[in-house]
C-alpha positions in Angstrom: 90.3 128.2 147.0 88.7 125.3 145.0 85.6 127.0 144.9 87.1 130.1 143.5 88.7 128.3 140.9 85.4 126.5 140.0 83.5 129.7 139.5 86.2 131.1 137.4 86.3 127.9 135.1 82.2 128.3 135.0 82.7 131.9 133.7 85.2 130.7 130.8 82.7 128.0 129.7 79.6 130.4 129.7 81.7 132.9 127.4 82.8 130.3 125.0 79.3 129.1 124.4 78.1 132.5 123.8 80.9 133.0 121.0 79.9 129.8 119.1 76.2 130.6 119.2 76.9 133.9 117.9 79.2 132.6 114.9 76.5 130.2 114.0 73.8 132.9 113.6 76.0 135.2 111.5 76.5 132.5 108.7 72.9 132.2 107.4 72.3 135.9 107.9 75.2 136.7 105.4 73.8 134.1 102.8 70.4 135.4 102.9 71.8 139.1 101.8 71.5 140.2 98.4 74.2 138.7 96.1 75.8 142.0 94.6 74.7 145.5 95.0 76.6 146.7 91.9 77.8 144.7 88.9 79.1 145.4 85.4 78.5 143.6 81.9 81.0 141.9 79.6 80.3 141.9 75.8 82.3 141.3 72.6 84.7 144.0 71.5 83.8 143.7 67.7 80.8 142.8 66.0 79.3 139.4 66.0 78.9 137.9 62.4 76.6 135.1 61.3 74.9 133.8 57.9 71.4 134.4 57.0 69.2 131.6 58.2 71.4 130.4 60.7 71.5 130.7 64.5 73.7 133.3 66.6 74.6 134.0 70.2 74.8 137.8 71.4 77.3 137.3 74.3 76.5 139.3 77.4 78.2 138.2 80.9 77.4 139.7 84.3 80.6 140.4 86.4 81.5 139.5 89.2 79.5 136.0 88.7 76.6 135.5 90.7 72.9 134.0 90.2 70.7 136.6 88.3 67.7 134.6 88.0 65.9 137.0 90.5 67.0 140.0 88.3 65.3 141.5 85.1 67.2 141.1 81.6 66.1 143.3 78.6 67.3 142.7 75.1 66.1 145.4 72.7 67.4 147.4 69.6 69.3 150.4 70.5 66.9 152.8 68.4 63.7 151.9 70.6 63.9 150.8 74.0 60.3 149.9 74.1 60.6 147.5 71.0 61.8 144.4 73.0 63.4 141.3 71.6 63.3 139.6 75.0 62.0 140.4 78.4 63.0 138.1 81.3 61.1 139.2 84.5 59.7 137.4 87.8 61.7 134.4 87.0 60.5 133.7 83.3 60.6 134.9 79.8 57.5 137.3 79.1 55.5 136.8 76.1 54.5 140.4 76.0 55.4 143.3 75.2 57.9 141.7 72.6 58.1 142.6 69.1 56.4 140.3 67.2 59.4 139.6 64.8 61.2 138.1 67.4 58.3 135.7 68.4 59.5 132.1 69.0 63.2 133.0 67.7 64.8 134.1 71.1 65.9 132.7 74.1 68.4 132.7 77.0 70.8 129.9 76.8 74.1 130.7 78.6 73.1 129.7 82.2 71.5 132.5 84.3 72.7 130.9 87.5 76.4 131.8 86.5 75.6 135.3 85.5 75.4 134.6 81.7 72.4 136.5 80.0 73.5 135.8 76.4 70.7 136.1 73.8 70.3 133.3 71.3 68.6 134.2 68.0 67.5 131.6 65.5 66.6 131.6 61.8 68.6 134.9 61.3 67.2 137.4 58.5 68.9 140.4 57.0 66.5 142.6 59.0 68.0 141.4 62.2 71.3 143.1 61.7 72.3 146.1 63.8 72.8 147.3 67.3 71.4 145.4 70.4 71.6 146.4 74.1 71.6 144.0 76.9 70.3 145.3 80.2 70.2 143.9 83.5 68.1 145.3 86.3 68.3 144.6 90.4 66.4 146.6 93.0 69.4 148.6 93.9 71.4 148.9 90.3 71.2 148.5 86.6 73.6 148.2 83.9 73.7 148.1 80.0 75.9 147.2 77.0 75.8 147.2 73.3 76.4 144.1 70.9 76.5 144.8 67.2 75.2 142.0 64.7 76.2 141.7 61.3 74.3 139.2 58.8 76.1 137.8 56.0 74.4 137.1 52.7 76.1 135.4 49.9 75.6 136.9 46.4 74.9 135.9 42.7 77.5 134.2 40.6 79.7 136.9 39.1 78.6 137.9 35.3 81.6 138.7 32.9 81.6 140.5 29.6 83.9 141.7 27.1 83.5 144.8 25.1 85.9 147.0 22.8 87.8 149.4 24.8 87.3 153.3 23.8 90.1 154.7 21.9 91.1 151.3 20.8 95.0 150.7 21.6 94.7 147.0 21.3 92.9 146.6 24.6 89.4 145.2 25.8 87.2 146.5 28.5 86.5 143.3 30.9 83.6 144.0 33.3 82.2 141.9 36.3 79.0 142.3 38.4 77.3 140.5 41.2 74.4 141.4 43.2 72.8 140.3 46.6 75.5 140.5 49.0 75.6 141.7 52.7 77.8 143.2 54.0 79.7 144.9 51.3 82.0 142.1 49.7 85.6 142.3 48.4 86.1 142.1 44.5 89.5 141.2 42.9 90.7 140.3 39.5 93.3 137.4 39.0 95.1 136.0 36.0 95.6 132.3 34.8 98.5 132.1 37.4 96.5 133.1 40.3 98.2 136.7 40.4 96.1 139.7 41.6 95.5 142.4 38.9 95.6 145.8 40.6 96.3 148.2 37.6 93.5 149.8 35.6 90.5 148.6 37.6 87.4 150.3 38.8 85.2 149.1 41.7 81.6 150.3 42.2 79.3 149.4 45.1 75.8 150.3 45.4 72.9 149.3 48.1 69.3 148.4 47.3 66.4 149.4 49.6 66.7 146.0 51.5 70.5 146.6 52.3 71.9 144.3 49.7 75.2 145.3 48.0 75.8 145.0 44.2 79.2 145.4 43.0 80.6 145.9 39.6 84.3 146.4 38.3 86.0 146.8 35.0 89.5 146.9 33.8 91.4 147.3 30.6 93.2 144.3 29.4 95.2 142.8 26.3 93.2 140.4 24.4 94.4 136.7 24.7 93.2 133.2 23.5 94.7 131.3 26.6 95.3 133.7 29.4 91.8 133.8 31.1 90.9 136.4 33.6 89.2 135.6 37.0 86.7 137.7 38.9 86.1 136.7 42.7 83.6 138.3 45.0 84.0 137.5 48.5 83.1 138.2 52.3 85.9 135.8 53.5 87.9 132.8 52.3 85.1 130.4 53.2 82.3 132.6 51.7 83.1 133.7 47.9 82.0 133.3 44.2 84.4 133.1 41.1 83.7 133.3 37.4 86.2 133.2 34.5 86.5 134.7 31.1 88.9 134.8 27.9 89.3 138.4 27.2 88.1 138.2 23.4 85.7 140.1 21.3 83.8 137.5 19.2 82.5 139.3 16.1 79.7 138.2 13.7 80.3 138.4 10.2 79.1 141.3 8.5 77.1 141.8 5.1 79.3 141.6 1.9 78.1 144.0 -0.7 78.2 143.6 -4.5 79.1 140.5 -6.5 80.3 138.7 -3.5 76.7 138.2 -2.0 76.0 135.0 -3.6 79.3 133.3 -2.3 78.5 134.7 0.9 75.2 133.1 1.1 76.7 129.8 -0.2 79.4 130.0 2.5 76.8 130.4 5.1 74.8 127.3 3.9 77.9 125.3 3.9 78.6 126.3 7.4 75.1 125.4 8.8 75.1 122.0 7.2 78.8 121.2 7.8 78.4 119.8 11.4 75.4 117.7 10.1 77.8 116.0 7.5 80.7 115.7 9.7 78.4 114.1 12.3 77.3 111.5 9.7 80.7 110.6 8.3 82.0 110.2 11.9 79.0 108.0 12.9 79.6 105.7 9.9 83.3 105.6 10.7 82.7 104.8 14.3 80.0 102.3 13.7 82.3 100.2 11.1 85.4 100.3 13.5 83.2 99.4 16.7 81.6 96.4 15.0 79.1 94.0 16.9 80.3 94.9 20.3 79.2 98.6 20.0 76.0 97.9 18.0 73.9 96.8 21.1 75.1 99.8 23.2 74.4 102.3 20.6 70.8 101.0 20.3 70.4 102.0 24.2 71.4 105.5 23.3 68.9 108.2 23.9 67.7 109.2 20.5 67.6 112.8 21.9 71.1 112.6 22.9 72.2 111.7 19.3 70.3 114.5 18.0 72.0 116.9 20.2 75.4 115.7 19.4 74.7 116.2 15.7 73.7 119.6 16.4 76.8 120.5 18.4 79.7 122.6 16.8 82.4 120.7 15.5 85.0 121.8 18.2 82.6 120.7 20.8 82.3 117.2 19.0 85.9 116.9 18.9 86.3 117.7 22.6 83.8 114.9 23.3 85.0 112.2 20.9 88.7 113.0 21.9 87.6 112.4 25.6 86.0 109.2 24.4 88.9 107.8 23.0 91.0 108.5 26.0 88.5 106.8 28.3 88.3 103.7 26.3 92.0 103.3 26.4 92.0 103.7 30.1 89.1 101.2 30.9 90.6 98.6 28.3 94.1 98.9 30.2 92.3 98.2 33.4 90.5 95.2 32.2 93.9 93.9 30.8 95.4 94.0 34.4 97.8 97.3 33.5 96.0 99.4 35.6 97.9 101.3 39.0 97.2 103.7 41.4 98.3 106.6 38.9 99.0 106.2 35.1 99.2 108.4 32.2 97.8 107.9 28.9 97.9 110.7 26.2 98.5 113.2 28.9 95.4 111.8 30.8 95.6 110.7 34.3 93.6 107.9 36.0 93.6 109.3 39.6 93.6 107.4 43.0 90.7 109.5 44.6 90.8 109.6 48.5 87.8 110.6 50.1 88.1 113.5 52.6 86.3 112.1 55.7 86.3 115.9 57.3 84.1 117.1 54.5 81.4 114.2 54.8 78.0 115.1 55.9 77.2 113.5 59.6 75.2 110.8 58.2 77.9 109.5 55.7 80.5 107.2 56.7 84.0 106.5 55.1 86.0 103.4 55.4 89.4 103.1 56.5 90.7 103.1 53.3 88.8 106.2 52.2 87.4 104.8 49.0 84.1 103.7 50.4 81.0 105.9 51.4 77.6 104.7 52.7 74.6 106.1 54.5 73.4 105.7 58.0 70.2 106.6 59.5 70.3 110.2 61.0 70.1 110.6 64.6 67.7 113.4 66.0 70.9 115.3 67.3 72.2 115.2 63.8 69.3 116.8 62.0 70.8 120.1 62.9 73.4 119.6 60.1 71.0 121.1 57.4 73.4 120.4 54.3 73.6 118.2 51.1 74.5 114.6 51.8 77.8 114.0 50.0 81.6 113.9 50.6 84.5 115.7 48.7 87.8 114.2 47.7 91.1 115.3 49.4 92.4 116.1 45.8 91.6 119.1 43.8 92.5 119.7 40.2 93.1 123.2 38.5 94.6 121.8 35.0 95.2 118.9 33.0 92.9 115.8 32.2 91.8 113.5 35.0 89.9 110.3 35.0 88.4 107.9 37.8 85.8 105.4 38.4 83.0 104.8 40.7 81.2 101.4 41.1 77.4 102.2 42.0 76.1 98.7 41.8 77.6 95.5 43.4 76.3 92.3 42.0 72.6 92.0 42.4 72.5 94.8 45.1 71.1 97.9 43.5 71.1 101.3 45.1 68.0 103.4 45.4 69.7 106.7 44.8 73.4 108.2 44.4 75.2 110.8 42.6 78.7 111.6 41.4 80.7 114.5 39.8 82.6 117.7 40.4 82.1 120.8 42.5 84.0 124.2 42.7 85.8 125.0 45.8 83.9 126.6 48.6 80.3 125.7 47.1 77.1 126.4 49.5 76.0 123.2 50.9 72.9 124.4 52.5 69.9 122.2 51.0 68.1 125.5 50.3 70.8 126.0 47.4 70.0 123.5 44.4 72.7 121.3 43.1 73.0 123.1 39.8 76.0 124.2 37.3 75.2 127.7 38.4 75.6 127.0 42.1 78.9 125.2 41.2 77.9 121.5 41.0 78.1 119.2 37.7 76.6 115.9 38.5 75.2 112.6 37.0 72.6 111.2 39.5 70.4 108.2 40.0 66.8 108.0 41.7 65.1 104.6 41.5 61.6 106.3 40.5 63.0 108.9 38.3 66.0 107.2 36.5 69.2 108.8 35.7 69.6 112.5 35.0 72.2 115.2 34.7 71.6 118.4 36.4 71.1 120.8 33.9 68.4 123.4 34.2 66.0 121.7 33.7 67.6 118.4 34.3 68.3 116.2 31.3 67.3 112.3 31.6 70.1 109.7 30.5 68.6 106.6 29.0 70.7 103.7 29.8 69.5 100.1 30.4 71.9 99.1 33.4 75.0 101.1 35.0 77.4 99.3 37.3 80.4 101.6 37.0 80.5 105.2 35.9 83.6 106.8 34.5 84.2 110.4 35.3 86.5 112.4 32.8 87.6 116.0 33.6 89.4 118.2 31.1 90.3 121.3 33.3 92.0 123.2 30.4 88.9 122.7 27.8 86.4 123.1 30.8 84.4 119.9 30.0 83.2 117.1 32.2 82.1 113.6 30.7 80.3 110.5 32.2 80.7 107.0 30.7 79.2 103.8 31.1 82.6 101.6 31.6 81.0 98.3 30.9 80.0 99.1 27.5 82.8 102.0 26.9 79.6 104.3 26.0 79.4 108.3 26.6 76.4 109.2 28.8 76.7 113.0 28.8 79.4 115.8 28.4 79.2 119.2 30.2 81.0 121.6 28.0 81.1 124.7 30.0 82.7 123.5 33.4 84.2 126.6 34.3 85.9 127.1 37.9 89.2 127.9 39.4 89.4 124.6 41.2 87.6 121.0 40.8 86.8 118.8 43.7 85.4 115.3 43.0 82.1 114.9 44.7 80.2 111.8 45.8 77.0 110.9 47.4 75.8 107.6 48.3 72.2 108.8 48.6 70.0 108.5 51.7 67.5 105.6 50.8 69.7 102.8 51.4 72.7 101.7 53.3 74.6 100.1 50.3 78.0 101.6 49.5 79.5 103.5 46.3 83.1 102.6 45.7 86.0 104.4 44.1 87.9 101.7 41.9 
């Protein structure tokens, strides 16, 4: 009886060993099988947008998730299967056959071991826009899906003009045009209060052979000396350009017949000479009032600047001299210890400017009080931030008169470069866009080798022996921006056509030293 039991136990033990061996053998056999016999691709529902010159990823994901490194991946334009943007085969990206226009600009960076076959395209051009096909192929199956790429190109500053409307009626015809956009931009008209004008306007869009869009519009409007119009052309809230104009027709005097001819010629001569005479009288009066304190600073003025000021129209001279008197009052109050964070003199406000750290270039550091900025050496990881090296203020101004001061030299420490001024809202920050008034920047800059300049086109040199504190005076209503040497209370330069909807103070500590610039 014990033998029988022993034999039966031996039989059970042998059966258990066979089951365990079979289970162990089946595990590696399953792992060695192909990952998936069928699969699908997931791509964005709408188009993918990017700016010209930037990098973009065209998303394409295999589902369910598995390692697709053994598979073949093709990216090509929908119009030509054989014109490949990228070919991945035999575990590597193939150099041929690939369209030469994509050479060195494409890669797969999503992580193929996780089923991500997204295409990264660098240095995007307008020719890259269109439909792309993502195709993944295994030995048993293939799948493909389309991704649409749109390339945004920012066009030119809108050009505004005013002409007499047909049929009269007391109205004028205001036109606005801008070129070089992609895709088709939106154009809107607004009045001084920012209200959009919809009645009586017409918009026309045309495309050139390169696919860039030109837009133009016109509308009828009642003439006004104060209610300016703004024309804004935009692709989005972040990408837009704007210009403004007063809806007036400036007519030149016509010929006067008969006996009044001689009187007309005399009036013309007096009109030509009057600015020169007024300038000379103002110079004598100012010289007497300033006395010896101003005599030395006037010697350091650039003689070309004096000539230019003498040739300005009387209205422009009045704007500059009025701004100069206001700034003298503000700087003297500061010297007397009467200054504060915010004070008003003759409807002019000295502002307590706060730097907006969010807008700072990665190589700029802003202190805790947000009134000092300095440059640090750029790291290799930050070189991808290709934009102008500056920081904007938190405040913006659209009306009124505003004044602030920037200390650019501290004791014996002299900076090697810097610039200060104002910029319009949503300016282009890439270095390929120069810092000019046409692109929305009005600045005074310093470079150790080149000296002081304002960014007119071409640049205008400013002659000054030494500059420690720069005074910046912005008159939004008269569209003027003036720079001053605060120590000598002398005018350096005035921009007289600073027209934009919203002004942001801009500051740059330069990138040649680590010393700070400071708002005081």
